[in-house]
C-alpha positions in Angstrom: -16.3 -2.4 -19.0 -13.4 0.0 -19.7 -11.1 -1.0 -22.6 -8.1 1.1 -21.7 -4.7 0.9 -19.9 -4.7 0.8 -16.2 -3.4 3.6 -14.1 -0.2 1.7 -13.4 0.3 1.0 -17.1 -0.2 4.6 -18.0 2.4 5.5 -15.3 4.8 3.0 -16.8 4.3 4.5 -20.2 4.8 8.1 -19.1 7.8 7.3 -17.0 9.5 5.6 -19.9 8.5 8.4 -22.2 10.3 10.8 -19.8 13.5 8.7 -19.8 13.6 8.4 -23.6 12.9 12.1 -24.2 16.4 12.9 -23.0 18.4 9.7 -23.7 16.9 9.1 -27.1 16.3 12.5 -28.5 16.8 12.9 -32.2 20.3 14.4 -31.7 21.2 11.4 -29.6 19.8 9.0 -32.2 21.9 10.6 -34.9 25.0 10.0 -32.8 24.0 6.4 -32.1 23.4 5.8 -35.8 27.1 6.6 -36.5 28.3 4.5 -33.6 28.9 7.1 -31.0 29.9 5.0 -28.0 29.1 7.6 -25.4 25.6 8.1 -26.7 25.0 4.3 -26.9 26.3 3.8 -23.4 24.2 6.7 -22.0 21.0 5.2 -23.4 21.9 1.6 -22.2 22.6 3.0 -18.7 19.3 4.9 -18.6 17.3 1.9 -19.7 19.1 -0.4 -17.3 18.5 2.0 -14.4 14.8 2.0 -15.4 14.7 -1.8 -14.9 13.5 -3.0 -18.2 15.5 -6.3 -17.9 13.4 -7.3 -15.0 10.0 -6.3 -16.4 8.8 -9.8 -17.4 10.7 -11.8 -14.9 8.5 -13.2 -12.1 8.8 -11.6 -8.7 10.1 -14.8 -7.1 13.1 -14.6 -9.4 13.8 -10.9 -8.7 11.7 -9.3 -11.4 8.6 -7.2 -11.7 6.3 -9.9 -12.8 4.6 -7.9 -15.5 3.1 -9.4 -18.6 2.8 -9.2 -22.3 0.6 -6.1 -22.4 3.1 -4.3 -20.3 5.9 -5.3 -22.6 3.8 -4.1 -25.5 3.5 -0.6 -23.9 7.2 -0.5 -23.3 8.2 -1.6 -26.8 5.7 1.0 -28.3 7.6 3.8 -26.5 10.9 2.4 -27.7 9.6 2.4 -31.3 8.2 6.0 -30.9 11.6 7.2 -30.0 13.4 4.7 -32.4 15.6 3.8 -29.4 18.0 0.9 -29.8 17.4 -1.5 -26.9 17.8 -5.1 -26.1 14.5 -5.1 -24.4 12.8 -7.1 -27.2 15.4 -9.8 -27.0 15.2 -9.8 -23.1 11.4 -10.0 -23.1 11.3 -12.9 -25.6 14.0 -14.7 -23.5 11.9 -14.2 -20.4 8.8 -15.6 -22.2 10.9 -18.7 -23.2 12.4 -19.2 -19.7 9.0 -18.8 -18.0 7.6 -21.6 -20.1 10.5 -23.9 -19.5 10.8 -23.2 -15.7 14.4 -22.1 -16.3 16.8 -21.2 -13.6 18.2 -18.4 -15.8 15.4 -15.9 -14.9 17.2 -14.3 -11.9 20.4 -13.7 -14.0 18.2 -12.1 -16.7 16.5 -9.8 -14.2 19.8 -8.7 -12.7 21.4 -8.0 -16.0 24.0 -10.6 -15.4 22.8 -12.5 -18.5 22.3 -10.3 -21.6 20.5 -12.0 -24.4 20.7 -11.7 -28.2 18.3 -13.4 -30.7 19.6 -15.4 -33.7 16.3 -16.8 -34.8 16.5 -16.1 -38.5 16.4 -19.8 -39.3 12.8 -20.1 -38.0 11.6 -17.7 -40.7 14.0 -17.6 -43.7 16.9 -19.4 -45.1 19.9 -18.1 -47.1 22.6 -19.9 -49.1 25.8 -20.3 -47.1 24.2 -19.7 -43.7 22.4 -21.8 -41.1 23.1 -23.6 -37.9 23.4 -27.4 -37.5 23.0 -28.9 -34.1 24.7 -32.3 -33.3 24.3 -33.5 -29.7 23.4 -29.9 -28.8 26.6 -28.5 -30.2 26.1 -25.8 -32.8 28.1 -25.2 -35.9 27.6 -22.8 -38.8 26.6 -19.2 -38.9 23.5 -17.2 -38.1 22.6 -14.1 -39.9 20.8 -10.9 -38.7 21.2 -11.7 -35.0 19.5 -9.0 -33.0 21.2 -7.4 -30.0 24.2 -9.7 -30.3 26.6 -7.0 -29.5 27.3 -7.0 -25.7 25.3 -10.2 -25.3 26.5 -12.9 -22.9 24.2 -15.5 -24.4 22.1 -16.0 -27.6 18.9 -17.8 -28.3 19.8 -19.4 -31.6 17.6 -21.4 -34.0 19.0 -24.3 -35.9 17.9 -25.6 -39.4 15.5 -28.1 -37.9 13.5 -25.5 -36.0 14.9 -26.0 -32.5 16.1 -23.1 -30.4 19.2 -23.3 -28.2 20.5 -21.1 -25.4 24.2 -20.8 -25.9 27.0 -18.7 -24.7 27.6 -15.9 -27.2 30.5 -16.9 -29.5 33.4 -14.4 -29.8 33.1 -14.2 -33.6 30.4 -11.7 -34.3 30.5 -9.5 -37.4 28.3 -6.4 -37.7 25.8 -6.6 -40.6 24.6 -3.3 -42.1 20.9 -2.8 -42.7 19.0 0.3 -43.6 18.0 0.7 -40.0 21.0 2.3 -38.4 19.2 2.7 -35.0 19.7 -1.1 -34.2 22.6 -3.5 -34.6 22.4 -6.9 -36.4 25.3 -9.3 -36.6 26.5 -12.4 -38.4 27.4 -14.9 -35.7 29.8 -17.8 -36.4 29.5 -21.0 -34.3 32.2 -23.6 -33.9 30.9 -26.4 -31.7 29.6 -24.3 -28.8 27.3 -26.4 -26.6 23.7 -25.3 -25.9 22.7 -25.1 -22.3 19.0 -25.3 -23.2 17.2 -26.8 -26.2 13.6 -26.4 -26.9 11.1 -26.5 -29.8 9.5 -23.0 -29.7 5.8 -22.8 -28.9 3.4 -20.9 -31.2 2.9 -18.4 -28.2 6.6 -17.6 -28.0 6.9 -16.9 -31.7 3.7 -14.9 -31.6 5.0 -12.8 -28.7 8.2 -11.9 -30.6 6.1 -10.8 -33.6 3.7 -8.9 -31.3 6.6 -6.8 -29.9 7.7 -6.0 -33.5 4.2 -4.9 -34.2 4.3 -2.7 -31.1 7.5 -1.2 -32.2 6.1 -0.3 -35.6 3.0 1.1 -33.9 5.2 3.5 -31.9 7.2 4.5 -34.9 4.1 5.0 -37.0 2.5 7.2 -34.3 5.7 9.3 -34.2 5.6 9.8 -37.9 1.9 10.9 -37.8 2.6 13.3 -35.0 5.4 14.8 -36.9 3.4 15.1 -40.1 0.5 16.8 -38.3 2.8 19.2 -36.6 4.5 20.1 -39.9 1.1 20.6 -41.6 0.1 23.0 -38.9 3.1 25.3 -39.3 4.2 25.0 -43.0 2.7 27.7 -45.2 1.9 27.8 -48.9 -0.1 30.5 -50.7 -0.4 32.4 -47.4 -2.0 29.4 -45.6 -0.8 26.6 -43.5 -0.8 23.4 -45.6 -2.9 21.6 -42.9 -5.9 23.8 -44.0 -5.9 22.1 -47.4 -8.4 19.4 -47.8 -5.9 17.0 -49.5 -3.5 17.3 -46.6 -6.3 16.9 -44.1 -7.3 13.6 -45.8 -3.8 12.3 -45.8 -3.5 12.9 -42.0 -6.9 11.5 -41.3 -6.3 8.4 -43.3 -3.0 7.7 -41.4 -4.8 8.0 -38.1 -7.6 5.8 -39.3 -5.1 3.1 -40.4 -3.3 3.2 -37.1 -6.0 2.9 -34.5 -7.2 -0.6 -35.5 -3.6 -1.7 -35.1 -3.3 -0.3 -31.7 -6.6 -2.0 -30.6 -5.4 -5.3 -32.1 -2.0 -5.2 -30.4 -3.4 -4.3 -27.0 -6.0 -7.1 -27.3 -3.3 -9.6 -28.3 -1.2 -8.7 -25.4 -4.2 -9.1 -23.0 -5.1 -12.4 -24.6 -1.6 -13.7 -24.1 -1.6 -12.6 -20.5 -4.9 -14.3 -19.7 -4.0 -17.6 -21.6 -6.8 -17.0 -24.2 -6.3 -19.4 -27.0 -6.8 -16.7 -29.6 -3.8 -14.8 -28.2 -1.2 -16.3 -30.6 -3.6 -15.7 -33.5 -4.2 -12.1 -32.6 -0.5 -11.5 -32.2 0.3 -12.8 -35.7 -2.5 -10.8 -37.2 -1.2 -7.7 -35.3 2.3 -8.2 -36.8 0.8 -8.6 -40.3 -1.6 -5.6 -40.0 1.1 -3.3 -38.7 3.6 -4.3 -41.4 1.1 -3.1 -44.0 -0.3 -0.1 -42.1 3.1 1.0 -41.0 4.5 1.0 -44.6 1.5 3.1 -45.7 1.9 5.6 -42.8 5.7 5.9 -43.4 5.2 6.8 -47.0 2.2 9.2 -46.4 3.9 11.0 -43.5 6.9 11.6 -45.8 4.6 12.9 -48.5 3.1 15.4 -46.1 6.5 16.8 -45.5 7.1 17.2 -49.2 10.8 17.6 -50.1 11.7 18.2 -46.4 10.7 14.6 -45.7 13.8 13.3 -47.4 16.3 15.5 -45.5 18.3 14.6 -42.5 17.3 17.8 -40.9 13.8 16.4 -40.2 15.1 12.9 -39.6 12.0 11.0 -40.8 14.2 8.5 -42.5 15.1 6.9 -39.1 11.5 6.1 -38.4 10.8 5.1 -42.1 13.7 2.6 -42.1 12.8 1.2 -38.7 9.3 0.4 -39.9 10.8 -1.1 -43.2 13.1 -3.5 -41.3 10.3 -4.4 -38.8 8.2 -5.5 -41.8 10.4 -8.5 -42.4 11.7 -9.1 -38.8 10.6 -12.5 -37.5 8.7 -13.1 -40.7 6.9 -11.2 -43.4 3.3 -10.2 -43.1 2.4 -13.0 -45.4 4.2 -15.5 -43.1 2.4 -14.1 -40.1 -1.0 -14.4 -41.8 -0.2 -18.0 -42.8 0.8 -18.9 -39.2 -2.5 -17.4 -38.0 -4.4 -19.5 -40.6 -2.7 -22.6 -39.5 -3.4 -21.9 -35.8 -7.1 -21.5 -36.7 -7.1 -24.7 -38.7 -7.6 -22.9 -42.0 -4.3 -24.2 -43.5 -2.3 -27.4 -43.3 
């Protein structure tokens, strides 16, 4: 038995890599990070033309009918290039709509419906924030909504743990995080009526966390690649620093930390696709593992670069901060482990 990506999956990976190499180069990311509308628009157009919105929508609804493992491969590449994209939000929405048998799938595939995620209430609470739902009408405000800019609809969680599909309110205020490659918003609701109301399934939450883990996997791999390349060219005492045993050990330890995460993420994606009951457990464990491993790799790769690792010239901070925000997105590693324990019956 071959435990590897299929030829079609490798083609998907390579094709997207080619698109992102131009549309999400480091120079373009620098422009996106300061709000350059032309750079943001060029990347969005490139990804729309690639057809990411239709990836997880069934063929009968105008999509490509691909699965969780394919979504993981895509998100890994987006993380590798630290590309801002609404793919994560779209893929989670497709997962929700496929479960509910929703009529919104066709609009999602065509790009007519553009989804943002306001799910913070499922994982954390803050004073002065939160959504209340009365007869499916939402009031209050949601913090750290992902991909809310340009969204036509939001999947928004209320304080009782239900998720509502609602037309995106006009009042959306940008929130600044350390990760300038993505946008987060505070969204104010004033009685908007939800078109769909569900109690999210463990599999849907696990899938969202799995995509975050895949994003961290890609970002961490990029940091390792940059550290190895730097160690092979930077010289000290007449030798490249990669020839020093201490630097070799740092690079080897980063690679050793990463590979179990890749195996865990791919296995979780495959398990979700096949309906294996351990799929949600593996997805939560993947999120937890990559949060910890990603933090280690980000720190170590920066150390390999020495003082250069803190400069904008190298740009490592974009990947470093992406990994840092991913650690808490959709729940901390401790929360993900607790969820996995509950799913296995080890915790109440």
